[in-house]
C-alpha positions as CSV (number, residue, x, y, z in Angstrom):
1,M,-36.3,31.4,44.9
2,T,-36.2,28.0,43.2
3,I,-37.4,24.8,44.9
4,R,-34.8,23.0,46.9
5,I,-35.1,19.2,47.4
6,P,-32.7,17.8,49.9
7,I,-31.0,14.4,49.6
8,E,-33.1,11.7,51.3
9,T,-30.4,11.1,53.9
10,A,-30.9,14.6,55.2
11,R,-33.1,14.9,58.2
12,Q,-36.8,14.4,57.5
13,A,-39.8,16.1,59.1
14,R,-42.4,13.4,58.5
15,V,-43.2,10.3,56.5
16,F,-46.6,9.4,55.0
17,T,-47.8,5.9,54.0
18,C,-51.0,4.1,53.1
19,W,-51.8,0.9,55.1
20,P,-52.7,-2.2,53.1
21,A,-56.4,-2.2,53.0
22,D,-57.9,-4.0,50.0
23,G,-58.3,-7.8,50.4
24,D,-59.2,-8.2,46.8
25,L,-55.8,-6.8,45.8
26,W,-53.6,-8.4,48.5
27,L,-55.5,-11.7,49.0
28,E,-53.5,-14.1,51.3
29,N,-50.7,-11.5,51.6
30,L,-52.9,-8.8,53.3
31,E,-52.1,-9.6,56.9
32,P,-48.5,-10.7,56.3
33,A,-47.9,-7.4,54.4
34,R,-49.4,-5.5,57.3
35,A,-46.9,-7.2,59.7
36,E,-44.0,-6.2,57.4
37,F,-45.3,-2.6,57.4
38,A,-45.3,-2.5,61.2
39,A,-41.8,-4.0,61.3
40,F,-40.1,-1.6,58.9
41,L,-42.0,1.5,60.1
42,S,-41.0,0.8,63.7
43,L,-37.3,0.5,62.6
44,M,-37.5,3.6,60.5
45,M,-39.0,5.7,63.3
46,E,-36.4,4.6,66.0
47,R,-34.9,7.5,68.0
48,N,-31.2,8.2,67.4
49,D,-28.7,9.1,70.0
50,A,-29.4,12.8,69.5
51,G,-33.0,12.3,70.5
52,H,-34.4,12.7,67.0
53,T,-37.3,10.5,65.9
54,L,-39.4,10.5,62.7
55,P,-43.1,11.2,62.9
56,V,-45.3,9.0,60.6
57,T,-48.8,9.6,59.3
58,V,-50.6,6.5,58.1
59,L,-53.5,6.9,55.8
60,A,-56.3,4.4,56.6
61,A,-59.0,3.7,54.0
62,N,-61.8,2.6,56.3
63,A,-62.7,1.6,59.9
64,E,-61.2,-1.9,59.5
65,T,-58.0,-0.5,58.2
66,E,-57.8,2.1,61.0
67,A,-58.3,-0.6,63.6
68,S,-55.5,-2.7,62.0
69,V,-53.1,0.2,62.1
70,R,-53.9,0.9,65.7
71,A,-53.5,-2.8,66.7
72,A,-50.1,-3.0,65.0
73,M,-48.7,0.5,65.8
74,G,-50.6,1.7,68.9
75,D,-50.1,5.4,69.4
76,A,-46.7,5.5,67.7
77,V,-48.2,6.8,64.5
78,D,-50.8,9.4,63.5
79,I,-53.8,8.0,61.6
80,L,-55.6,9.9,58.8
81,R,-58.8,8.5,57.3
82,A,-58.7,9.0,53.6
83,P,-59.5,7.1,50.4
84,Y,-56.8,5.5,48.3
85,G,-56.6,2.6,45.8
86,D,-53.4,1.0,47.2
87,V,-50.3,1.6,49.2
88,W,-47.8,3.1,46.8
89,T,-47.6,6.5,48.4
90,R,-44.2,7.3,46.8
91,D,-45.9,7.5,43.5
92,T,-49.4,8.7,44.3
93,G,-48.1,11.3,46.7
94,P,-46.2,14.5,45.9
95,V,-42.5,15.3,45.8
96,F,-41.8,17.7,48.6
97,G,-39.3,20.5,48.6
98,W,-38.7,24.0,50.1
99,R,-39.0,27.4,48.4
100,D,-38.6,30.8,50.1
101,G,-39.5,29.3,53.5
102,K,-42.6,27.5,52.3
103,L,-43.1,23.7,51.9
104,I,-43.9,22.9,48.3
105,A,-45.7,19.8,47.1
106,V,-44.7,19.2,43.5
107,S,-47.7,17.2,42.1
108,F,-47.1,15.4,38.8
109,R,-50.0,13.9,36.9
110,F,-50.6,10.3,37.8
111,N,-52.0,7.8,35.3
112,G,-51.7,4.5,37.1
113,W,-48.2,3.6,36.0
114,G,-49.0,4.0,32.3
115,G,-52.6,2.9,32.6
116,K,-51.8,-0.5,34.1
117,Y,-53.3,0.0,37.6
118,E,-55.9,2.8,37.7
119,L,-57.5,2.4,41.2
120,P,-60.2,4.7,42.6
121,G,-58.8,7.1,45.1
122,D,-55.2,7.0,44.1
123,D,-55.6,10.3,42.2
124,K,-56.6,12.0,45.4
125,V,-53.7,10.9,47.6
126,G,-51.4,13.7,46.5
127,A,-53.8,16.5,47.6
128,V,-54.6,14.7,50.9
129,V,-50.9,14.3,51.8
130,A,-50.0,17.8,50.7
131,K,-52.8,19.3,52.8
132,A,-51.8,17.2,55.8
133,A,-48.2,18.3,55.5
134,G,-49.2,22.0,55.3
135,A,-47.7,22.3,51.8
136,V,-48.5,24.5,48.9
137,M,-49.5,22.4,45.9
138,R,-47.5,22.9,42.7
139,P,-49.2,21.0,39.8
140,V,-46.9,19.9,36.9
141,E,-48.2,19.0,33.5
142,L,-46.0,15.9,33.2
143,I,-46.8,12.3,34.1
144,A,-44.3,11.0,36.6
145,E,-44.0,9.4,39.9
146,G,-41.8,10.0,43.0
147,G,-40.2,6.5,42.6
148,A,-38.9,7.6,39.2
149,L,-36.8,10.4,40.7
150,E,-33.7,10.3,42.8
151,F,-32.1,13.5,44.2
152,D,-28.6,14.3,45.4
153,G,-29.6,17.5,47.2
154,Q,-27.2,19.6,45.2
155,G,-29.1,20.1,41.9
156,T,-29.0,16.7,40.4
157,V,-31.9,14.3,39.7
158,L,-31.5,10.8,38.3
159,T,-34.2,8.9,36.4
160,T,-34.7,6.4,33.5
161,R,-35.7,6.8,29.9
162,Q,-37.8,3.6,30.2
163,C,-40.1,5.4,32.6
164,L,-40.4,9.1,31.8
165,L,-39.9,8.8,28.0
166,N,-42.3,5.9,27.8
167,A,-45.2,6.3,25.4
168,N,-47.6,5.3,28.2
169,R,-46.5,8.3,30.2
170,N,-45.6,11.3,28.1
171,P,-46.3,10.5,24.4
172,G,-44.8,13.0,22.0
173,L,-42.3,14.5,24.5
174,G,-38.6,13.9,23.9
175,E,-35.7,13.8,26.3
176,A,-34.9,17.5,25.9
177,Q,-38.5,18.5,26.6
178,V,-38.8,16.3,29.7
179,T,-35.5,17.4,30.9
180,A,-36.6,21.1,30.7
181,L,-39.9,20.3,32.5
182,L,-38.0,18.5,35.3
183,K,-35.6,21.3,35.8
184,E,-38.3,23.9,36.0
185,A,-40.6,21.9,38.3
186,L,-38.0,20.5,40.7
187,G,-35.4,23.3,40.8
188,V,-32.6,21.0,39.6
189,E,-29.7,21.9,37.3
190,K,-28.9,18.6,35.8
191,V,-31.0,15.5,34.9
192,L,-29.1,12.2,34.6
193,W,-30.7,9.5,32.5
194,L,-30.2,5.8,32.8
195,D,-31.7,3.7,30.0
196,D,-33.7,1.0,31.9
197,G,-34.8,-0.2,35.3
198,L,-35.4,-3.8,36.5
199,L,-37.0,-6.4,34.3
200,H,-40.5,-7.3,35.3
201,D,-41.0,-4.0,37.1
202,H,-44.6,-2.8,36.4
203,T,-43.5,0.8,37.1
204,D,-41.5,0.7,33.8
205,G,-38.1,1.2,35.4
206,H,-38.4,3.2,38.6
207,I,-35.0,4.5,39.7
208,D,-35.6,3.6,43.4
209,N,-35.2,0.0,42.5
210,V,-32.0,0.7,40.6
211,A,-29.7,3.4,42.0
212,R,-29.8,5.7,45.1
213,F,-27.7,8.5,46.4
214,I,-26.2,8.1,49.9
215,A,-24.3,11.3,49.7
216,P,-23.7,14.0,47.0
217,G,-21.5,12.4,44.4
218,V,-21.9,8.9,45.9
219,I,-24.4,6.5,44.4
220,V,-25.3,2.9,45.1
221,C,-26.5,0.3,42.6
222,Q,-26.6,-3.5,42.5
223,E,-24.6,-6.3,41.0
224,A,-25.8,-9.8,40.2
225,A,-26.0,-12.2,43.1
226,G,-25.4,-15.3,41.0
227,D,-25.3,-16.8,37.5
228,D,-29.1,-17.2,37.6
229,D,-29.8,-13.5,38.4
230,P,-32.3,-12.4,35.8
231,Q,-31.3,-8.7,36.3
232,A,-27.5,-9.3,35.7
233,E,-27.4,-7.5,32.3
234,V,-29.5,-4.6,33.4
235,L,-27.5,-4.1,36.6
236,D,-24.1,-4.1,34.8
237,T,-25.4,-1.6,32.2
238,C,-26.7,0.7,34.9
239,A,-23.4,0.6,36.8
240,E,-21.4,1.3,33.6
241,Q,-23.6,4.2,32.7
242,L,-23.4,5.7,36.2
243,S,-19.6,5.4,36.1
244,R,-19.5,7.8,33.1
245,M,-21.8,10.4,34.6
246,R,-21.1,13.7,36.3
247,D,-23.4,15.5,38.6
248,A,-24.6,19.1,38.6
249,T,-21.3,20.3,40.2
250,G,-19.2,18.5,37.5
251,R,-18.1,15.8,39.9
252,P,-17.9,12.2,38.6
253,L,-20.1,9.8,40.5
254,K,-18.5,7.3,42.9
255,V,-20.4,4.1,42.2
256,I,-20.8,1.6,45.1
257,R,-22.3,-1.8,44.2
258,I,-24.2,-4.1,46.6
259,P,-25.5,-7.6,45.7
260,S,-29.0,-7.9,44.3
261,P,-31.5,-10.3,45.8
262,G,-30.9,-12.6,42.8
263,L,-33.7,-14.8,41.4
264,V,-36.9,-14.1,43.3
265,T,-40.1,-15.7,42.0
266,D,-43.8,-15.8,43.0
267,A,-45.8,-19.0,43.5
268,E,-46.3,-19.4,39.8
269,G,-42.6,-19.1,39.0
270,E,-42.8,-15.6,37.6
271,V,-39.8,-13.3,38.3
272,R,-40.4,-10.5,40.8
273,P,-38.6,-7.2,40.7
274,A,-37.0,-7.7,44.1
275,S,-34.4,-5.0,45.0
276,H,-32.3,-4.2,48.1
277,M,-32.2,-0.6,46.8
278,N,-35.8,0.2,48.0
279,W,-34.6,1.2,51.5
280,V,-36.0,3.9,53.7
281,V,-34.0,6.4,55.8
282,G,-34.8,7.2,59.5
283,P,-32.9,9.2,62.1
284,K,-31.1,6.1,63.4
285,N,-31.5,3.4,60.8
286,I,-31.5,2.8,57.1
287,V,-34.0,0.0,56.7
288,L,-33.2,-2.3,53.8
289,P,-35.7,-4.8,52.4
290,T,-34.8,-8.4,52.2
291,Y,-36.6,-11.4,50.6
292,G,-35.2,-14.5,52.2
293,T,-32.2,-14.8,49.9
294,P,-28.6,-15.1,51.0
295,S,-27.7,-11.7,49.6
296,G,-29.5,-9.8,52.4
297,D,-26.7,-10.0,54.9
298,E,-24.0,-9.1,52.4
299,A,-26.0,-6.1,51.1
300,V,-26.3,-4.8,54.7
301,R,-22.6,-5.3,55.2
302,V,-21.5,-3.5,52.1
303,L,-23.9,-0.6,52.5
304,Q,-23.0,-0.2,56.2
305,A,-19.3,0.2,55.2
306,Q,-20.3,3.3,53.4
307,I,-22.6,4.8,56.1
308,A,-21.1,6.4,59.2
309,D,-24.1,8.1,60.8
310,R,-26.8,5.3,60.7
311,Q,-27.2,1.6,61.2
312,V,-28.2,-0.4,58.2
313,I,-30.9,-2.8,59.3
314,A,-32.6,-5.6,57.3
315,S,-36.3,-6.1,57.4
316,P,-38.4,-8.6,55.4
317,S,-40.5,-7.5,52.5
318,S,-41.5,-10.6,50.5
319,H,-45.2,-10.0,51.2
320,I,-45.1,-6.3,50.3
321,L,-43.2,-7.3,47.2
322,S,-46.2,-9.4,46.2
323,G,-48.0,-6.1,45.5
324,G,-45.1,-4.9,43.3
325,G,-42.7,-2.9,45.4
326,S,-41.2,-2.4,48.8
327,F,-40.5,0.1,51.6
328,H,-39.5,3.2,49.6
329,C,-42.4,2.6,47.2
330,V,-45.0,2.8,50.0
331,T,-43.6,5.9,51.7
332,C,-43.6,9.6,50.9
333,H,-41.2,11.8,53.0
334,V,-41.2,15.4,53.9
335,P,-37.7,16.9,54.2
336,E,-37.0,19.1,57.1
337,G,-35.7,22.6,56.4
338,R,-36.8,26.1,55.5
339,G,-35.7,26.3,51.9
């Protein structure tokens, strides 16, 4: 049987994440980022009315990190001591799916987002997480990251050419070759390609900052929050391309747009790739990252109008963003099911 990867809004069995650990990387943002982790993880784990909760395993790099996790989360999470470079578990971890009753961990090659950030330990995270989940590893000879792949649960995966066709990932491989590899590795029937992701995103256009499925055939992307939004052209192009796409069933995509955070800069005035799309899904809440901009409340309102079975809750992520991503980037989920 082929691998089946459910849509992320389906029930999940567990989430893995890596706790911020390296003060040389996070500097003054280390403790504030840890506080943001505790806040969004707590919201993500909340029990729903049916009594379902979401177990979380937090990787801790050393004794100090483990103590920090325990102080922030108490006994609410499981802690696993393991080495890692940084927190971006979506990309250093595997993509989980089910095949013939077995949990499969699809493990792409990881090269530090095109060689930009090669940190000791990051290349071991996938195997550690797969073993902890009780999954069978399936290595794939393609450089890719989980944040570059968005699934509808019915045979469609969405990605960007900027990332997977980048010379810093898979030189010499064209779109047809990468499409064939993705279909074989992930059990999907159709690969949809957007051109580009957000400007100033060091991941080279990860899809989880750009467009996400909330149901089969229904996809959410962003629209500019104002005249000074540096992402305006990219966001409009993405929406236009999505509006012309059909999924694996032949169904045209229904495109919902929520406001982007708009212009978000660091202390030096450099544009950051802030995105409200980088949400995580729990049994009760969809936890949407915000960055202190006016768009946050409206993004929650618009997305909530499309979601019937969960509350959309805002949670701050400005300090996590200082490292380059947000909630979805730092988590790796295991779907429930038996293939």
